[in-house]
Biotite code that builds the C-alpha atoms (Angstrom):
import biotite.structure as struc

atoms = struc.array([
    struc.Atom([15.842, 14.782, -7.682], chain_id="A", res_id=1, res_name="MET", atom_name="CA", element="C"),
    struc.Atom([14.720, 11.893, -9.828], chain_id="A", res_id=2, res_name="LYS", atom_name="CA", element="C"),
    struc.Atom([14.200, 8.226, -7.620], chain_id="A", res_id=3, res_name="ILE", atom_name="CA", element="C"),
    struc.Atom([13.466, 4.932, -9.560], chain_id="A", res_id=4, res_name="VAL", atom_name="CA", element="C"),
    struc.Atom([10.621, 3.651, -8.037], chain_id="A", res_id=5, res_name="LEU", atom_name="CA", element="C"),
    struc.Atom([11.055, -0.351, -7.927], chain_id="A", res_id=6, res_name="ALA", atom_name="CA", element="C"),
    struc.Atom([7.546, -1.242, -9.249], chain_id="A", res_id=7, res_name="SER", atom_name="CA", element="C"),
    struc.Atom([5.666, -1.394, -12.655], chain_id="A", res_id=8, res_name="ASN", atom_name="CA", element="C"),
    struc.Atom([1.883, -0.665, -10.851], chain_id="A", res_id=9, res_name="ASN", atom_name="CA", element="C"),
    struc.Atom([0.775, 2.413, -12.428], chain_id="A", res_id=10, res_name="ALA", atom_name="CA", element="C"),
    struc.Atom([-1.362, 2.895, -9.324], chain_id="A", res_id=11, res_name="GLY", atom_name="CA", element="C"),
    struc.Atom([1.455, 2.612, -7.229], chain_id="A", res_id=12, res_name="LYS", atom_name="CA", element="C"),
    struc.Atom([3.332, 5.546, -9.215], chain_id="A", res_id=13, res_name="LEU", atom_name="CA", element="C"),
    struc.Atom([0.448, 7.986, -9.178], chain_id="A", res_id=14, res_name="ALA", atom_name="CA", element="C"),
    struc.Atom([-0.238, 7.289, -5.616], chain_id="A", res_id=15, res_name="GLU", atom_name="CA", element="C"),
    struc.Atom([3.360, 7.730, -4.749], chain_id="A", res_id=16, res_name="LEU", atom_name="CA", element="C"),
    struc.Atom([4.235, 10.562, -6.694], chain_id="A", res_id=17, res_name="GLN", atom_name="CA", element="C"),
    struc.Atom([1.481, 12.327, -5.797], chain_id="A", res_id=18, res_name="THR", atom_name="CA", element="C"),
    struc.Atom([1.969, 12.012, -1.816], chain_id="A", res_id=19, res_name="LEU", atom_name="CA", element="C"),
    struc.Atom([5.982, 12.713, -2.316], chain_id="A", res_id=20, res_name="LEU", atom_name="CA", element="C"),
    struc.Atom([5.344, 16.267, -4.113], chain_id="A", res_id=21, res_name="ALA", atom_name="CA", element="C"),
    struc.Atom([5.987, 18.079, -1.420], chain_id="A", res_id=22, res_name="PRO", atom_name="CA", element="C"),
    struc.Atom([9.731, 17.354, -1.858], chain_id="A", res_id=23, res_name="LEU", atom_name="CA", element="C"),
    struc.Atom([9.644, 17.867, -5.631], chain_id="A", res_id=24, res_name="ASN", atom_name="CA", element="C"),
    struc.Atom([11.027, 14.196, -6.401], chain_id="A", res_id=25, res_name="MET", atom_name="CA", element="C"),
    struc.Atom([10.003, 12.397, -9.424], chain_id="A", res_id=26, res_name="THR", atom_name="CA", element="C"),
    struc.Atom([9.485, 9.132, -9.261], chain_id="A", res_id=27, res_name="LEU", atom_name="CA", element="C"),
    struc.Atom([10.469, 7.199, -12.680], chain_id="A", res_id=28, res_name="VAL", atom_name="CA", element="C"),
    struc.Atom([8.863, 3.362, -12.616], chain_id="A", res_id=29, res_name="ARG", atom_name="CA", element="C"),
    struc.Atom([12.022, 0.447, -13.341], chain_id="A", res_id=30, res_name="GLN", atom_name="CA", element="C"),
    struc.Atom([10.419, -0.797, -16.429], chain_id="A", res_id=31, res_name="SER", atom_name="CA", element="C"),
    struc.Atom([11.121, 2.697, -18.056], chain_id="A", res_id=32, res_name="GLU", atom_name="CA", element="C"),
    struc.Atom([14.696, 2.030, -17.188], chain_id="A", res_id=33, res_name="LEU", atom_name="CA", element="C"),
    struc.Atom([14.249, -1.556, -18.880], chain_id="A", res_id=34, res_name="ASN", atom_name="CA", element="C"),
    struc.Atom([15.214, -2.840, -14.907], chain_id="A", res_id=35, res_name="ILE", atom_name="CA", element="C"),
    struc.Atom([13.409, -6.340, -14.548], chain_id="A", res_id=36, res_name="PRO", atom_name="CA", element="C"),
    struc.Atom([11.359, -6.993, -11.572], chain_id="A", res_id=37, res_name="GLU", atom_name="CA", element="C"),
    struc.Atom([13.981, -8.129, -7.824], chain_id="A", res_id=38, res_name="ALA", atom_name="CA", element="C"),
    struc.Atom([12.745, -11.800, -6.873], chain_id="A", res_id=39, res_name="ALA", atom_name="CA", element="C"),
    struc.Atom([10.806, -11.220, -3.548], chain_id="A", res_id=40, res_name="GLU", atom_name="CA", element="C"),
    struc.Atom([11.770, -14.275, -2.107], chain_id="A", res_id=41, res_name="PRO", atom_name="CA", element="C"),
    struc.Atom([11.253, -12.887, 1.367], chain_id="A", res_id=42, res_name="PHE", atom_name="CA", element="C"),
    struc.Atom([8.034, -13.891, 4.337], chain_id="A", res_id=43, res_name="LYS", atom_name="CA", element="C"),
    struc.Atom([8.105, -9.883, 5.396], chain_id="A", res_id=44, res_name="THR", atom_name="CA", element="C"),
    struc.Atom([7.443, -7.014, 3.398], chain_id="A", res_id=45, res_name="PHE", atom_name="CA", element="C"),
    struc.Atom([10.337, -4.968, 4.961], chain_id="A", res_id=46, res_name="VAL", atom_name="CA", element="C"),
    struc.Atom([12.870, -7.443, 3.264], chain_id="A", res_id=47, res_name="GLU", atom_name="CA", element="C"),
    struc.Atom([11.001, -7.302, 0.097], chain_id="A", res_id=48, res_name="ASN", atom_name="CA", element="C"),
    struc.Atom([11.077, -3.863, -0.244], chain_id="A", res_id=49, res_name="ALA", atom_name="CA", element="C"),
    struc.Atom([14.411, -3.583, 0.924], chain_id="A", res_id=50, res_name="LEU", atom_name="CA", element="C"),
    struc.Atom([15.819, -6.074, -1.501], chain_id="A", res_id=51, res_name="ALA", atom_name="CA", element="C"),
    struc.Atom([13.397, -4.560, -4.652], chain_id="A", res_id=52, res_name="LYS", atom_name="CA", element="C"),
    struc.Atom([15.096, -0.784, -3.741], chain_id="A", res_id=53, res_name="ALA", atom_name="CA", element="C"),
    struc.Atom([18.749, -2.084, -3.796], chain_id="A", res_id=54, res_name="ARG", atom_name="CA", element="C"),
    struc.Atom([17.795, -3.794, -7.148], chain_id="A", res_id=55, res_name="HIS", atom_name="CA", element="C"),
    struc.Atom([16.419, -0.661, -9.103], chain_id="A", res_id=56, res_name="ALA", atom_name="CA", element="C"),
    struc.Atom([19.526, 0.957, -7.544], chain_id="A", res_id=57, res_name="ALA", atom_name="CA", element="C"),
    struc.Atom([22.293, -1.431, -8.845], chain_id="A", res_id=58, res_name="GLN", atom_name="CA", element="C"),
    struc.Atom([20.602, -1.555, -12.053], chain_id="A", res_id=59, res_name="LEU", atom_name="CA", element="C"),
    struc.Atom([20.489, 2.169, -12.458], chain_id="A", res_id=60, res_name="SER", atom_name="CA", element="C"),
    struc.Atom([23.171, 3.842, -10.526], chain_id="A", res_id=61, res_name="GLY", atom_name="CA", element="C"),
    struc.Atom([20.216, 6.348, -8.723], chain_id="A", res_id=62, res_name="MET", atom_name="CA", element="C"),
    struc.Atom([18.658, 6.182, -5.897], chain_id="A", res_id=63, res_name="PRO", atom_name="CA", element="C"),
    struc.Atom([15.694, 4.206, -5.458], chain_id="A", res_id=64, res_name="SER", atom_name="CA", element="C"),
    struc.Atom([12.359, 3.633, -3.371], chain_id="A", res_id=65, res_name="LEU", atom_name="CA", element="C"),
    struc.Atom([10.086, 0.691, -3.357], chain_id="A", res_id=66, res_name="ALA", atom_name="CA", element="C"),
    struc.Atom([7.002, -0.592, -1.600], chain_id="A", res_id=67, res_name="ASP", atom_name="CA", element="C"),
    struc.Atom([5.805, -3.844, -0.543], chain_id="A", res_id=68, res_name="ASP", atom_name="CA", element="C"),
    struc.Atom([2.456, -3.584, 0.282], chain_id="A", res_id=69, res_name="ALA", atom_name="CA", element="C"),
    struc.Atom([-0.300, -6.327, 1.469], chain_id="A", res_id=70, res_name="GLY", atom_name="CA", element="C"),
    struc.Atom([-3.471, -7.698, 3.066], chain_id="A", res_id=71, res_name="LEU", atom_name="CA", element="C"),
    struc.Atom([-3.296, -9.532, 6.542], chain_id="A", res_id=72, res_name="CYS", atom_name="CA", element="C"),
    struc.Atom([-6.379, -10.855, 7.131], chain_id="A", res_id=73, res_name="VAL", atom_name="CA", element="C"),
    struc.Atom([-6.773, -11.834, 10.829], chain_id="A", res_id=74, res_name="ASP", atom_name="CA", element="C"),
    struc.Atom([-9.368, -14.805, 10.487], chain_id="A", res_id=75, res_name="ALA", atom_name="CA", element="C"),
    struc.Atom([-6.429, -16.410, 8.323], chain_id="A", res_id=76, res_name="PHE", atom_name="CA", element="C"),
    struc.Atom([-3.773, -15.922, 10.855], chain_id="A", res_id=77, res_name="GLY", atom_name="CA", element="C"),
    struc.Atom([-2.283, -12.523, 8.923], chain_id="A", res_id=78, res_name="GLY", atom_name="CA", element="C"),
    struc.Atom([-2.453, -14.174, 5.279], chain_id="A", res_id=79, res_name="GLN", atom_name="CA", element="C"),
    struc.Atom([-1.698, -13.478, 2.282], chain_id="A", res_id=80, res_name="PRO", atom_name="CA", element="C"),
    struc.Atom([0.410, -10.533, 3.375], chain_id="A", res_id=81, res_name="GLY", atom_name="CA", element="C"),
    struc.Atom([3.782, -10.737, 1.033], chain_id="A", res_id=82, res_name="VAL", atom_name="CA", element="C"),
    struc.Atom([2.132, -12.610, -0.981], chain_id="A", res_id=83, res_name="ASP", atom_name="CA", element="C"),
    struc.Atom([-1.259, -10.580, -1.549], chain_id="A", res_id=84, res_name="THR", atom_name="CA", element="C"),
    struc.Atom([-0.760, -10.210, -5.336], chain_id="A", res_id=85, res_name="ALA", atom_name="CA", element="C"),
    struc.Atom([-1.006, -13.924, -6.185], chain_id="A", res_id=86, res_name="PHE", atom_name="CA", element="C"),
    struc.Atom([-3.813, -14.838, -3.804], chain_id="A", res_id=87, res_name="TYR", atom_name="CA", element="C"),
    struc.Atom([-6.156, -15.413, -6.367], chain_id="A", res_id=88, res_name="ALA", atom_name="CA", element="C"),
    struc.Atom([-3.833, -17.509, -8.259], chain_id="A", res_id=89, res_name="THR", atom_name="CA", element="C"),
    struc.Atom([-3.910, -20.019, -5.248], chain_id="A", res_id=90, res_name="ARG", atom_name="CA", element="C"),
    struc.Atom([-7.490, -20.440, -5.800], chain_id="A", res_id=91, res_name="PHE", atom_name="CA", element="C"),
    struc.Atom([-7.517, -21.323, -9.649], chain_id="A", res_id=92, res_name="GLY", atom_name="CA", element="C"),
    struc.Atom([-7.988, -17.418, -11.211], chain_id="A", res_id=93, res_name="TYR", atom_name="CA", element="C"),
    struc.Atom([-5.690, -15.507, -12.920], chain_id="A", res_id=94, res_name="PRO", atom_name="CA", element="C"),
    struc.Atom([-3.067, -12.821, -11.643], chain_id="A", res_id=95, res_name="LYS", atom_name="CA", element="C"),
    struc.Atom([-4.557, -9.496, -10.711], chain_id="A", res_id=96, res_name="GLY", atom_name="CA", element="C"),
    struc.Atom([-6.702, -7.035, -8.740], chain_id="A", res_id=97, res_name="ASP", atom_name="CA", element="C"),
    struc.Atom([-10.651, -7.920, -9.767], chain_id="A", res_id=98, res_name="ASP", atom_name="CA", element="C"),
    struc.Atom([-9.467, -11.678, -9.367], chain_id="A", res_id=99, res_name="THR", atom_name="CA", element="C"),
    struc.Atom([-7.771, -10.850, -6.036], chain_id="A", res_id=100, res_name="ASN", atom_name="CA", element="C"),
    struc.Atom([-10.804, -9.076, -4.629], chain_id="A", res_id=101, res_name="VAL", atom_name="CA", element="C"),
    struc.Atom([-13.323, -12.181, -6.080], chain_id="A", res_id=102, res_name="THR", atom_name="CA", element="C"),
    struc.Atom([-11.371, -14.967, -4.036], chain_id="A", res_id=103, res_name="ALA", atom_name="CA", element="C"),
    struc.Atom([-11.093, -12.978, -1.005], chain_id="A", res_id=104, res_name="LEU", atom_name="CA", element="C"),
    struc.Atom([-14.978, -12.632, -0.909], chain_id="A", res_id=105, res_name="LEU", atom_name="CA", element="C"),
    struc.Atom([-15.327, -16.174, -1.647], chain_id="A", res_id=106, res_name="GLU", atom_name="CA", element="C"),
    struc.Atom([-12.800, -17.294, 0.902], chain_id="A", res_id=107, res_name="GLN", atom_name="CA", element="C"),
    struc.Atom([-14.701, -14.916, 3.310], chain_id="A", res_id=108, res_name="MET", atom_name="CA", element="C"),
    struc.Atom([-18.204, -15.980, 2.830], chain_id="A", res_id=109, res_name="GLN", atom_name="CA", element="C"),
    struc.Atom([-19.040, -18.146, 5.641], chain_id="A", res_id=110, res_name="ALA", atom_name="CA", element="C"),
    struc.Atom([-16.449, -16.051, 8.365], chain_id="A", res_id=111, res_name="ILE", atom_name="CA", element="C"),
    struc.Atom([-17.251, -13.600, 11.041], chain_id="A", res_id=112, res_name="THR", atom_name="CA", element="C"),
    struc.Atom([-14.336, -12.060, 11.755], chain_id="A", res_id=113, res_name="ASN", atom_name="CA", element="C"),
    struc.Atom([-13.396, -9.713, 8.701], chain_id="A", res_id=114, res_name="ARG", atom_name="CA", element="C"),
    struc.Atom([-11.302, -7.784, 10.531], chain_id="A", res_id=115, res_name="ARG", atom_name="CA", element="C"),
    struc.Atom([-8.152, -6.948, 8.440], chain_id="A", res_id=116, res_name="ALA", atom_name="CA", element="C"),
    struc.Atom([-4.992, -4.789, 8.219], chain_id="A", res_id=117, res_name="ALA", atom_name="CA", element="C"),
    struc.Atom([-3.696, -3.231, 4.899], chain_id="A", res_id=118, res_name="MET", atom_name="CA", element="C"),
    struc.Atom([0.486, -2.618, 5.091], chain_id="A", res_id=119, res_name="VAL", atom_name="CA", element="C"),
    struc.Atom([2.225, -0.712, 3.191], chain_id="A", res_id=120, res_name="SER", atom_name="CA", element="C"),
    struc.Atom([6.278, -0.713, 4.351], chain_id="A", res_id=121, res_name="THR", atom_name="CA", element="C"),
    struc.Atom([8.322, 1.982, 1.988], chain_id="A", res_id=122, res_name="LEU", atom_name="CA", element="C"),
    struc.Atom([11.837, 1.563, 1.643], chain_id="A", res_id=123, res_name="VAL", atom_name="CA", element="C"),
    struc.Atom([14.345, 4.087, -0.064], chain_id="A", res_id=124, res_name="ALA", atom_name="CA", element="C"),
    struc.Atom([18.093, 3.828, -0.522], chain_id="A", res_id=125, res_name="VAL", atom_name="CA", element="C"),
    struc.Atom([20.456, 6.387, -1.654], chain_id="A", res_id=126, res_name="ARG", atom_name="CA", element="C"),
    struc.Atom([22.347, 3.632, -3.555], chain_id="A", res_id=127, res_name="SER", atom_name="CA", element="C"),
    struc.Atom([22.570, -0.377, -3.817], chain_id="A", res_id=128, res_name="ALA", atom_name="CA", element="C"),
    struc.Atom([24.914, -0.743, -1.231], chain_id="A", res_id=129, res_name="ASP", atom_name="CA", element="C"),
    struc.Atom([23.092, 2.159, 1.683], chain_id="A", res_id=130, res_name="ASP", atom_name="CA", element="C"),
    struc.Atom([24.279, 1.068, 4.926], chain_id="A", res_id=131, res_name="PRO", atom_name="CA", element="C"),
    struc.Atom([21.400, 3.137, 6.229], chain_id="A", res_id=132, res_name="GLU", atom_name="CA", element="C"),
    struc.Atom([18.088, 2.629, 4.151], chain_id="A", res_id=133, res_name="PRO", atom_name="CA", element="C"),
    struc.Atom([14.860, 4.526, 5.258], chain_id="A", res_id=134, res_name="LEU", atom_name="CA", element="C"),
    struc.Atom([12.396, 2.729, 6.302], chain_id="A", res_id=135, res_name="ILE", atom_name="CA", element="C"),
    struc.Atom([8.646, 4.016, 6.988], chain_id="A", res_id=136, res_name="ALA", atom_name="CA", element="C"),
    struc.Atom([5.700, 1.565, 7.415], chain_id="A", res_id=137, res_name="VAL", atom_name="CA", element="C"),
    struc.Atom([1.718, 2.172, 7.569], chain_id="A", res_id=138, res_name="GLY", atom_name="CA", element="C"),
    struc.Atom([-1.063, 0.225, 8.812], chain_id="A", res_id=139, res_name="ARG", atom_name="CA", element="C"),
    struc.Atom([-4.604, 0.677, 8.734], chain_id="A", res_id=140, res_name="VAL", atom_name="CA", element="C"),
    struc.Atom([-7.323, -1.307, 10.105], chain_id="A", res_id=141, res_name="VAL", atom_name="CA", element="C"),
    struc.Atom([-10.434, -2.377, 8.212], chain_id="A", res_id=142, res_name="VAL", atom_name="CA", element="C"),
    struc.Atom([-13.531, -4.531, 7.446], chain_id="A", res_id=143, res_name="GLN", atom_name="CA", element="C"),
    struc.Atom([-14.131, -6.695, 4.893], chain_id="A", res_id=144, res_name="ILE", atom_name="CA", element="C"),
    struc.Atom([-17.278, -5.814, 3.132], chain_id="A", res_id=145, res_name="THR", atom_name="CA", element="C"),
    struc.Atom([-19.774, -8.838, 1.715], chain_id="A", res_id=146, res_name="PRO", atom_name="CA", element="C"),
    struc.Atom([-19.300, -7.219, -1.826], chain_id="A", res_id=147, res_name="GLU", atom_name="CA", element="C"),
    struc.Atom([-17.559, -4.882, -3.757], chain_id="A", res_id=148, res_name="ARG", atom_name="CA", element="C"),
    struc.Atom([-18.577, -0.824, -3.108], chain_id="A", res_id=149, res_name="ARG", atom_name="CA", element="C"),
    struc.Atom([-17.112, 1.917, -4.896], chain_id="A", res_id=150, res_name="GLY", atom_name="CA", element="C"),
    struc.Atom([-14.731, 2.879, -8.012], chain_id="A", res_id=151, res_name="THR", atom_name="CA", element="C"),
    struc.Atom([-11.960, 4.832, -6.912], chain_id="A", res_id=152, res_name="ASN", atom_name="CA", element="C"),
    struc.Atom([-8.509, 3.292, -6.091], chain_id="A", res_id=153, res_name="GLY", atom_name="CA", element="C"),
    struc.Atom([-7.183, -0.078, -6.708], chain_id="A", res_id=154, res_name="PHE", atom_name="CA", element="C"),
    struc.Atom([-6.415, -3.633, -5.636], chain_id="A", res_id=155, res_name="GLY", atom_name="CA", element="C"),
    struc.Atom([-8.408, -4.665, -2.856], chain_id="A", res_id=156, res_name="PHE", atom_name="CA", element="C"),
    struc.Atom([-9.619, -0.849, -2.479], chain_id="A", res_id=157, res_name="ASP", atom_name="CA", element="C"),
    struc.Atom([-13.361, -1.761, -3.025], chain_id="A", res_id=158, res_name="PRO", atom_name="CA", element="C"),
    struc.Atom([-13.605, -4.094, -0.394], chain_id="A", res_id=159, res_name="VAL", atom_name="CA", element="C"),
    struc.Atom([-11.622, -2.434, 2.448], chain_id="A", res_id=160, res_name="MET", atom_name="CA", element="C"),
    struc.Atom([-14.439, -0.648, 4.442], chain_id="A", res_id=161, res_name="PHE", atom_name="CA", element="C"),
    struc.Atom([-13.011, 2.228, 6.964], chain_id="A", res_id=162, res_name="LEU", atom_name="CA", element="C"),
    struc.Atom([-15.666, 2.662, 9.795], chain_id="A", res_id=163, res_name="PRO", atom_name="CA", element="C"),
    struc.Atom([-14.109, 6.186, 10.586], chain_id="A", res_id=164, res_name="GLU", atom_name="CA", element="C"),
    struc.Atom([-15.589, 7.372, 7.446], chain_id="A", res_id=165, res_name="PHE", atom_name="CA", element="C"),
    struc.Atom([-18.573, 4.733, 7.235], chain_id="A", res_id=166, res_name="GLY", atom_name="CA", element="C"),
    struc.Atom([-16.768, 3.991, 3.284], chain_id="A", res_id=167, res_name="LYS", atom_name="CA", element="C"),
    struc.Atom([-14.774, 1.834, 1.819], chain_id="A", res_id=168, res_name="THR", atom_name="CA", element="C"),
    struc.Atom([-11.014, 2.994, 0.087], chain_id="A", res_id=169, res_name="PHE", atom_name="CA", element="C"),
    struc.Atom([-13.213, 3.001, -3.064], chain_id="A", res_id=170, res_name="ALA", atom_name="CA", element="C"),
    struc.Atom([-15.963, 5.056, -2.572], chain_id="A", res_id=171, res_name="GLU", atom_name="CA", element="C"),
    struc.Atom([-13.499, 8.490, -1.002], chain_id="A", res_id=172, res_name="LEU", atom_name="CA", element="C"),
    struc.Atom([-12.158, 10.634, -3.416], chain_id="A", res_id=173, res_name="PRO", atom_name="CA", element="C"),
    struc.Atom([-8.339, 9.941, -4.116], chain_id="A", res_id=174, res_name="PRO", atom_name="CA", element="C"),
    struc.Atom([-7.140, 13.112, -1.805], chain_id="A", res_id=175, res_name="GLU", atom_name="CA", element="C"),
    struc.Atom([-8.808, 11.678, 1.476], chain_id="A", res_id=176, res_name="VAL", atom_name="CA", element="C"),
    struc.Atom([-7.893, 7.798, 1.030], chain_id="A", res_id=177, res_name="LYS", atom_name="CA", element="C"),
    struc.Atom([-4.123, 8.828, 0.129], chain_id="A", res_id=178, res_name="ASN", atom_name="CA", element="C"),
    struc.Atom([-4.207, 10.740, 3.968], chain_id="A", res_id=179, res_name="ALA", atom_name="CA", element="C"),
    struc.Atom([-5.271, 7.951, 5.308], chain_id="A", res_id=180, res_name="HIS", atom_name="CA", element="C"),
    struc.Atom([-4.413, 4.899, 3.473], chain_id="A", res_id=181, res_name="SER", atom_name="CA", element="C"),
    struc.Atom([-1.596, 2.247, 4.652], chain_id="A", res_id=182, res_name="HIS", atom_name="CA", element="C"),
    struc.Atom([0.114, 3.951, 1.717], chain_id="A", res_id=183, res_name="ARG", atom_name="CA", element="C"),
    struc.Atom([-0.385, 7.812, 2.476], chain_id="A", res_id=184, res_name="GLY", atom_name="CA", element="C"),
    struc.Atom([0.752, 6.856, 6.093], chain_id="A", res_id=185, res_name="ARG", atom_name="CA", element="C"),
    struc.Atom([3.715, 5.386, 5.302], chain_id="A", res_id=186, res_name="ALA", atom_name="CA", element="C"),
    struc.Atom([4.478, 7.724, 2.733], chain_id="A", res_id=187, res_name="ALA", atom_name="CA", element="C"),
    struc.Atom([4.253, 10.883, 5.483], chain_id="A", res_id=188, res_name="GLN", atom_name="CA", element="C"),
    struc.Atom([6.740, 8.716, 7.466], chain_id="A", res_id=189, res_name="ALA", atom_name="CA", element="C"),
    struc.Atom([8.705, 8.560, 4.447], chain_id="A", res_id=190, res_name="MET", atom_name="CA", element="C"),
    struc.Atom([8.402, 12.426, 3.602], chain_id="A", res_id=191, res_name="LEU", atom_name="CA", element="C"),
    struc.Atom([9.790, 12.909, 7.129], chain_id="A", res_id=192, res_name="ALA", atom_name="CA", element="C"),
    struc.Atom([12.645, 10.555, 6.886], chain_id="A", res_id=193, res_name="LEU", atom_name="CA", element="C"),
    struc.Atom([13.839, 12.006, 4.010], chain_id="A", res_id=194, res_name="MET", atom_name="CA", element="C"),
    struc.Atom([13.736, 15.694, 4.748], chain_id="A", res_id=195, res_name="ARG", atom_name="CA", element="C"),
    struc.Atom([16.028, 14.800, 8.246], chain_id="A", res_id=196, res_name="GLU", atom_name="CA", element="C"),
    struc.Atom([18.365, 11.986, 6.253], chain_id="A", res_id=197, res_name="ARG", atom_name="CA", element="C"),
    struc.Atom([18.613, 12.977, 2.309], chain_id="A", res_id=198, res_name="TRP", atom_name="CA", element="C"),
    struc.Atom([17.790, 16.681, 2.365], chain_id="A", res_id=199, res_name="LEU", atom_name="CA", element="C"),
    struc.Atom([19.925, 19.580, 4.120], chain_id="A", res_id=200, res_name="ASP", atom_name="CA", element="C"),
    struc.Atom([17.588, 22.338, 5.690], chain_id="A", res_id=201, res_name="SER", atom_name="CA", element="C"),
    struc.Atom([17.637, 24.826, 2.463], chain_id="A", res_id=202, res_name="ALA", atom_name="CA", element="C"),
    struc.Atom([16.227, 22.398, 0.444], chain_id="A", res_id=203, res_name="ALA", atom_name="CA", element="C"),
    struc.Atom([13.222, 20.906, 3.451], chain_id="A", res_id=204, res_name="SER", atom_name="CA", element="C"),
])
């Protein structure tokens, strides 16, 4: 089965393609189908993910999967949340993974409470007007390190420290990260939902 990934993020595509491999599903990035990015006007991950999924399904005529993920910092009242991708722009930096990390480290310099959560919300729809979207949420509590550590992954991975491993996401091998990350947990839940709701017993 081919599913449109309602994202142009190469890192997300690679991670989700690996995570969904057990179902023999092929993810196609929406940019490959000339589908523009959807507007994301909402304040919650689930509303934005649903909007992106319906948008991609509408323009492709195919099932679609969207991920809305972000960093929720305790000391910032849960921000930047849905605005995580644009976090650096609040402080005069250009949008980008590396500038996001730079801005976060600067804003956290004098803060002792470094607890945060990485949240991933996956939404899948069979069509644009699917009345029963599949929704799966993954959440990982982390500590924000005072400096970058590791070179794997993308996004905030170099400063997301997992106490149970004693390492950041960027210091973990990809297969370990995928098994324990917010997106990995959401994908495992989505796998179970797709098997239960979309695939017949022979296919599963």
